[in-house]
C-alpha positions as CSV (number, residue, x, y, z in Angstrom):
1,M,30.6,30.1,61.4
2,V,31.1,26.4,60.9
3,D,32.8,26.9,57.5
4,R,35.2,29.6,58.6
5,P,37.9,27.3,60.0
6,H,37.8,25.2,56.9
7,S,38.0,28.4,54.8
8,D,41.0,29.6,56.8
9,A,42.8,26.3,56.4
10,Q,42.2,26.5,52.6
11,N,43.6,30.0,52.5
12,L,46.7,28.9,54.5
13,T,47.2,25.9,52.1
14,R,47.0,28.2,49.1
15,E,49.5,30.5,50.7
16,L,51.8,27.5,51.3
17,A,51.3,26.6,47.6
18,R,52.4,30.1,46.6
19,H,55.6,29.9,48.7
20,V,56.3,26.5,47.0
21,E,55.8,28.0,43.6
22,D,58.1,30.9,44.4
23,A,60.8,28.5,45.4
24,V,60.4,26.0,42.6
25,H,63.5,27.1,40.6
26,D,65.8,27.1,43.6
27,V,64.5,23.8,45.0
28,A,64.7,22.1,41.5
29,A,68.3,23.3,41.1
30,L,69.2,21.8,44.5
31,A,67.4,18.5,43.7
32,A,69.3,18.3,40.4
33,T,72.6,18.9,42.2
34,R,71.9,16.2,44.7
35,I,70.8,13.7,42.0
36,C,74.0,14.4,40.0
37,Q,76.1,13.9,43.1
38,Q,74.4,10.9,44.6
39,V,73.3,8.7,41.6
40,P,76.3,7.1,39.8
41,S,74.9,7.0,36.3
42,Y,74.0,10.7,36.6
43,R,77.3,11.6,38.2
44,N,79.4,9.9,35.6
45,N,77.3,10.8,32.6
46,S,79.0,12.5,29.7
47,D,75.9,14.4,28.5
48,P,76.6,18.1,29.3
49,G,72.9,18.9,29.2
50,L,71.9,16.2,31.7
51,R,71.9,18.5,34.8
52,E,69.6,21.1,33.2
53,D,67.3,18.3,31.9
54,V,67.0,17.0,35.5
55,A,66.3,20.4,36.9
56,A,63.6,21.0,34.3
57,H,62.0,17.6,35.2
58,C,62.1,18.6,38.9
59,R,60.5,22.0,38.1
60,D,57.7,20.3,36.2
61,V,57.0,17.8,39.1
62,F,57.2,20.5,41.8
63,D,54.8,22.7,39.9
64,T,52.4,19.8,39.7
65,F,52.6,19.5,43.5
66,A,52.1,23.3,44.0
67,H,49.0,23.3,41.7
68,S,47.6,20.2,43.4
69,L,48.0,21.9,46.8
70,A,46.4,25.1,45.6
71,R,43.4,23.3,44.1
72,D,43.2,20.8,47.0
73,E,43.1,18.0,44.5
74,F,45.4,15.0,43.9
75,P,47.3,15.1,40.7
76,S,46.0,13.2,37.7
77,R,47.8,11.5,34.9
78,D,47.3,14.6,32.7
79,D,49.5,16.5,35.1
80,Y,52.5,14.3,34.1
81,R,52.3,14.7,30.4
82,V,55.9,15.9,30.2
83,T,57.3,12.9,32.2
84,G,57.3,10.7,29.1
85,N,59.6,13.1,27.3
86,H,61.9,13.2,30.2
87,A,61.9,9.4,30.4
88,L,62.8,9.2,26.7
89,R,65.7,11.6,27.4
90,R,67.0,9.5,30.3
91,V,66.9,6.3,28.1
92,T,69.0,8.0,25.4
93,Q,71.4,9.3,28.1
94,S,72.0,5.7,29.3
95,I,70.3,6.2,32.7
96,P,69.1,2.8,34.1
97,L,65.5,2.6,35.3
98,A,66.5,2.0,38.9
99,D,68.6,5.1,38.9
100,F,65.8,7.1,37.2
101,L,63.5,6.1,40.0
102,Q,66.1,6.8,42.7
103,A,66.5,10.3,41.2
104,F,62.7,10.7,41.4
105,R,62.8,9.8,45.1
106,I,65.7,12.2,45.9
107,S,63.7,15.0,44.2
108,Q,60.6,14.3,46.3
109,L,62.7,14.3,49.5
110,T,64.2,17.7,48.5
111,L,60.7,19.0,47.9
112,W,59.5,17.9,51.3
113,E,62.5,19.5,53.0
114,S,61.6,22.8,51.2
115,V,58.1,22.6,52.6
116,L,59.4,22.1,56.1
117,D,61.8,25.1,55.6
118,I,58.8,27.2,54.6
119,A,56.9,26.1,57.7
120,R,59.8,27.0,59.9
121,K,60.0,30.5,58.4
122,H,56.2,30.9,58.6
123,P,54.9,29.2,61.8
124,D,51.3,29.9,60.8
125,L,51.7,27.5,57.9
126,Q,52.9,24.6,59.9
127,A,49.5,22.9,60.0
128,A,49.1,23.4,56.2
129,A,52.6,21.9,55.7
130,T,51.7,18.9,57.8
131,D,48.5,18.5,55.8
132,S,50.5,18.7,52.5
133,V,52.1,15.4,53.2
134,R,49.1,13.6,51.6
135,F,49.7,15.6,48.4
136,I,53.4,14.9,48.4
137,M,52.6,11.2,48.8
138,G,50.1,11.5,45.9
139,V,52.8,13.1,43.8
140,I,55.3,10.4,44.7
141,E,52.8,7.5,44.1
142,A,51.4,8.8,40.8
143,G,54.7,10.4,39.6
144,S,56.9,7.3,40.2
145,T,54.3,5.0,38.5
146,I,54.0,7.2,35.5
147,A,57.8,7.8,35.4
148,A,58.4,4.0,35.3
149,E,55.8,3.4,32.6
150,G,57.2,6.3,30.6
151,Y,60.7,5.0,30.9
152,L,59.7,1.4,29.8
153,E,57.6,2.8,26.9
154,A,60.6,5.0,25.8
155,Q,62.9,2.0,26.1
156,Q,60.6,-0.2,24.0
157,F,60.3,2.6,21.4
158,L,64.0,3.0,21.1
159,L,64.5,-0.8,20.9
160,A,61.8,-1.1,18.2
161,D,63.4,1.9,16.3
162,A,66.8,0.2,16.5
163,A,65.3,-3.1,15.3
164,R,63.7,-1.3,12.3
165,A,67.0,0.4,11.5
166,A,68.9,-2.9,11.7
167,R,66.3,-4.7,9.5
168,D,66.3,-1.9,6.9
169,L,70.0,-1.9,6.8
170,V,70.2,-5.7,6.5
171,D,67.7,-5.5,3.6
172,D,69.9,-2.9,1.9
173,L,73.0,-5.1,2.3
174,L,71.3,-8.3,1.1
175,A,70.1,-6.4,-2.0
176,G,73.6,-5.2,-2.7
177,R,72.8,-1.6,-2.0
178,T,75.4,0.6,-0.3
179,P,73.9,2.5,2.7
180,T,73.7,6.2,2.0
181,V,71.2,7.4,4.6
182,A,73.1,8.9,7.6
183,S,71.1,6.9,10.2
184,R,72.0,3.6,8.5
185,Q,75.6,4.6,8.2
186,A,75.5,5.4,12.0
187,T,74.0,1.9,12.6
188,L,76.8,0.4,10.6
189,R,79.4,2.1,12.8
190,T,77.7,1.1,16.0
191,A,77.8,-2.5,14.7
192,G,81.6,-2.2,14.2
193,L,81.3,-2.4,10.4
194,D,82.3,-0.2,7.5
195,L,82.2,-0.6,3.7
196,G,85.6,-2.4,3.6
197,S,85.1,-4.7,6.6
198,K,85.8,-8.4,6.5
199,V,82.4,-10.0,7.3
200,V,80.8,-13.3,8.2
201,V,77.0,-13.8,7.7
202,A,74.8,-16.1,9.6
203,S,71.3,-17.4,8.9
204,G,69.1,-19.2,11.4
205,F,65.7,-20.3,12.4
206,A,64.2,-21.5,15.7
207,T,63.5,-25.2,15.0
208,Q,60.1,-25.1,16.7
209,D,57.5,-22.4,17.0
210,G,57.5,-20.4,20.3
211,G,61.1,-19.3,20.3
212,S,61.3,-15.9,21.9
213,R,62.6,-13.4,19.4
214,Q,63.7,-11.1,22.3
215,A,65.6,-14.0,23.9
216,I,67.3,-14.9,20.6
217,V,68.4,-11.3,19.9
218,R,69.6,-10.9,23.5
219,A,71.7,-14.1,23.4
220,L,73.1,-13.3,20.0
221,G,74.0,-9.8,21.1
222,A,75.5,-10.9,24.4
223,A,77.5,-13.6,22.6
224,G,78.8,-11.0,20.1
225,A,79.9,-8.7,22.8
226,D,81.6,-11.5,24.7
227,H,83.4,-13.2,21.9
228,T,83.9,-10.8,18.9
229,R,84.2,-7.5,20.7
230,A,81.8,-6.0,18.1
231,R,78.2,-6.8,18.1
232,G,77.4,-6.8,14.4
233,L,73.9,-6.5,12.9
234,I,71.1,-8.8,13.9
235,A,67.7,-8.6,12.2
236,F,64.6,-10.8,11.8
237,R,63.0,-11.3,8.4
238,H,59.9,-13.6,8.1
239,G,61.0,-15.7,11.0
240,E,64.6,-16.0,9.9
241,F,67.3,-14.2,11.8
242,I,70.3,-12.8,9.9
243,G,73.5,-11.7,11.5
244,I,76.2,-9.7,9.8
245,F,79.4,-9.8,11.9
246,P,82.8,-8.3,11.6
247,A,85.5,-11.0,11.1
248,E,88.1,-9.4,13.2
249,E,90.4,-12.4,13.3
250,G,90.2,-12.8,9.5
251,N,88.3,-16.1,9.7
252,S,84.9,-17.3,10.8
253,E,86.2,-19.1,14.0
254,A,85.4,-16.2,16.4
255,V,81.9,-15.8,15.0
256,T,81.4,-19.6,15.2
257,R,82.4,-19.6,18.8
258,S,80.1,-16.6,19.5
259,L,77.1,-18.3,17.8
260,T,77.8,-21.6,19.5
261,H,77.8,-19.9,22.8
262,A,74.4,-18.3,21.9
263,F,73.1,-21.7,20.8
264,D,74.1,-23.3,24.1
265,T,72.6,-20.4,26.1
266,L,69.3,-20.6,24.3
267,R,69.2,-24.4,24.4
268,A,69.3,-24.1,28.2
269,E,66.2,-22.0,27.8
270,R,64.6,-24.7,25.6
271,I,64.9,-22.7,22.5
272,E,66.5,-24.7,19.7
273,L,68.2,-23.0,16.7
274,T,69.6,-24.2,13.4
275,I,72.3,-21.8,12.3
276,G,74.5,-21.7,9.2
277,I,77.6,-19.5,8.9
278,S,79.4,-18.3,5.8
279,T,83.0,-18.0,5.1
280,V,84.8,-14.7,5.4
281,H,84.2,-12.1,2.7
282,L,85.8,-8.7,2.1
283,G,83.6,-5.7,1.8
284,L,79.9,-5.2,2.5
285,E,79.1,-5.6,-1.3
286,A,79.8,-9.3,-0.7
287,V,77.0,-9.7,1.8
288,P,74.5,-11.3,-0.7
289,L,77.1,-14.0,-1.6
290,A,77.9,-14.5,2.1
291,Y,74.2,-14.9,2.9
292,S,73.8,-17.5,0.2
293,E,76.7,-19.4,1.8
294,A,75.1,-19.2,5.2
295,V,71.8,-20.6,3.9
296,T,73.7,-23.4,2.2
297,A,75.5,-24.3,5.4
298,R,72.2,-24.1,7.4
299,E,70.5,-26.5,5.0
300,Q,73.1,-29.1,5.7
301,L,71.6,-29.4,9.2
302,S,68.3,-30.6,7.7
303,D,66.3,-28.4,10.1
304,Q,67.9,-30.1,13.1
305,P,69.4,-28.0,15.9
306,G,73.0,-27.1,15.5
307,V,75.6,-24.6,14.3
308,K,77.1,-25.3,10.9
309,P,79.9,-23.2,9.4
310,L,80.3,-23.6,5.6
311,S,84.0,-24.1,6.2
312,D,83.2,-27.5,7.8
313,L,82.3,-28.8,4.4
314,T,84.9,-30.3,2.0
315,T,85.0,-29.0,-1.5
316,F,83.3,-32.2,-2.7
317,E,80.5,-31.9,-0.1
318,Y,79.9,-28.3,-1.1
319,L,79.7,-29.2,-4.8
320,L,77.1,-31.8,-3.9
321,T,74.9,-29.1,-2.3
322,K,74.3,-27.7,-5.8
323,R,71.9,-30.4,-6.8
324,D,70.0,-29.9,-10.0
325,E,67.8,-32.0,-12.3
326,T,70.5,-32.6,-14.8
327,A,72.7,-34.2,-12.2
328,R,69.8,-36.4,-11.1
329,R,69.1,-37.5,-14.6
330,L,72.6,-38.7,-15.0
331,I,72.2,-41.2,-12.2
332,D,72.1,-44.8,-13.4
333,P,68.5,-46.2,-13.3
334,A,69.6,-49.2,-11.2
335,V,71.4,-47.0,-8.7
336,R,68.4,-44.7,-8.6
337,R,66.0,-47.6,-7.8
338,F,68.4,-48.9,-5.1
339,V,68.7,-45.5,-3.4
340,E,65.0,-44.7,-3.6
341,D,64.0,-48.1,-2.2
342,D,66.4,-47.9,0.7
343,L,65.4,-44.4,1.5
344,A,61.8,-45.5,1.6
345,A,62.8,-48.4,3.9
346,D,65.2,-48.1,6.8
347,R,68.4,-46.8,5.1
348,V,70.3,-49.9,6.3
349,Y,72.2,-50.3,3.0
350,I,72.9,-46.6,2.6
351,D,74.2,-46.4,6.2
352,T,76.4,-49.4,5.6
353,L,77.7,-47.8,2.3
354,E,78.5,-44.5,4.1
355,A,80.3,-46.3,7.0
356,Y,82.3,-48.3,4.4
357,A,83.4,-45.1,2.6
358,K,84.3,-43.4,5.9
359,A,86.4,-46.5,6.8
360,N,88.4,-46.1,3.6
361,L,86.7,-49.1,2.0
362,N,87.4,-51.4,4.9
363,A,84.4,-53.6,5.5
364,K,85.7,-54.9,8.9
365,A,86.2,-51.3,10.2
366,A,82.7,-50.4,8.9
367,A,81.2,-53.3,10.8
368,E,82.7,-52.1,14.0
369,T,81.4,-48.6,13.4
370,L,77.9,-50.0,12.8
371,Y,78.1,-52.5,15.7
372,V,77.4,-55.5,13.5
373,H,79.2,-58.7,12.7
374,G,81.8,-58.5,9.9
375,N,79.8,-61.1,7.9
376,T,76.7,-58.9,8.1
377,A,78.6,-55.9,6.7
378,Y,80.1,-58.1,3.9
379,H,76.6,-59.5,3.1
380,R,75.1,-55.9,2.9
381,L,77.9,-54.7,0.6
382,D,77.5,-57.7,-1.7
383,R,73.7,-56.9,-1.9
384,I,74.5,-53.3,-2.8
385,A,76.9,-54.4,-5.6
386,E,74.4,-56.9,-6.8
387,R,71.5,-54.4,-7.0
388,T,73.5,-51.5,-8.5
389,G,76.0,-53.3,-10.7
390,K,78.9,-51.4,-9.0
391,D,82.2,-52.8,-7.9
392,L,82.6,-51.6,-4.3
393,R,86.3,-52.4,-4.4
394,R,86.7,-49.5,-6.9
395,F,86.8,-46.0,-5.5
396,D,85.1,-44.5,-8.6
397,D,82.1,-46.8,-8.2
398,V,81.8,-46.1,-4.5
399,L,82.0,-42.4,-5.2
400,D,79.3,-42.7,-7.9
401,L,77.0,-44.3,-5.3
402,L,77.7,-41.7,-2.6
403,V,76.9,-38.9,-5.1
404,A,73.6,-40.6,-6.0
405,V,72.7,-40.9,-2.3
406,K,73.5,-37.2,-1.7
407,L,71.5,-36.1,-4.8
408,L,68.5,-38.2,-4.1
409,T,68.2,-37.8,-0.4
410,P,65.7,-35.0,0.6
411,H,67.1,-32.5,3.2
412,A,64.5,-33.7,5.7
413,Q,65.8,-37.3,5.6
414,R,69.5,-36.5,5.6
415,H,71.7,-37.3,8.5
416,P,73.4,-34.0,9.7
417,S,76.6,-36.0,10.5
418,A,76.6,-37.7,7.1
């Protein structure tokens, strides 16, 4: 006798569950209609299959509710296995997470309204309908949590997949291979590139460990969108990031502005970059040469933070980047000793020589640049001439000394402004 009321209540709950199951298709269709009307990213979406996808997702969730009601058990994570697939679909359909969760709430409200409608038509089920609130709340709590997790997992999967595609494509281009796989050709098109594009290549590193790869990619991508109107390809290889950008203006200036903007953005986040930028090249087959230029430009920064386009170098400065042992062997022994000794000390004579050259061999102007007395500058120049045997009034002798300094100075000791 004591169990009868409980048994009757269970029977009424199961009957309510059957009514819910019978109405699932119609209620899911109504929920899908409301979602596509009320949520902007759904309403304005160009995917013709979106509405049916939404209805299918609603049917799955509503079935979960009905089965939980019939079993008198709260839903488990296993009851939401298909939610991950729906979340992946929404990511590929460009539905933001906030809109995805708003759609989920609209569907639950529509479900609750359908339960109330059943109770109005069947007064004997009103108590069961009231009691079903706890199951609806369980569906909302578990479902929204799993939906959000599924969405974020899907987003991370697609981002990782896109990163792999970009890295594989960059590897192909650096090796001089023309992309033939359809997916890589699609990645090229998305980046605003084709086989005949004018391109600029960038090479960079974070100057200290701890630079966030995601932050760097985000800043580079945002800068590309803001300044070049085409994002280009960005990939990481062994800590180095490589960018291949369309040179839409026919020169590297737009890309330089873009990367300088990214550099400034990341510096504000305490992430320091050293970035080298190539000149413009025609066709993707030139990417290996452009990459070599970008590395050469980056090395001029001597691992210091900054953005260095190769086009900033004079022809003479560029030729001096091609340092080899033969060139070093041709350096006069007295000049070599002078340079090596001053590098091992405080560079005071080298700095004076460089200031003298920049001042067009004017010792007084060099002294003003160095903030020293004119007699000090003259004394230093005399010491340089005495130790090297060079006449600093002759351009050829000064040039010979400058070349020796460039060839013998390790990158780590070079002044980026020199």
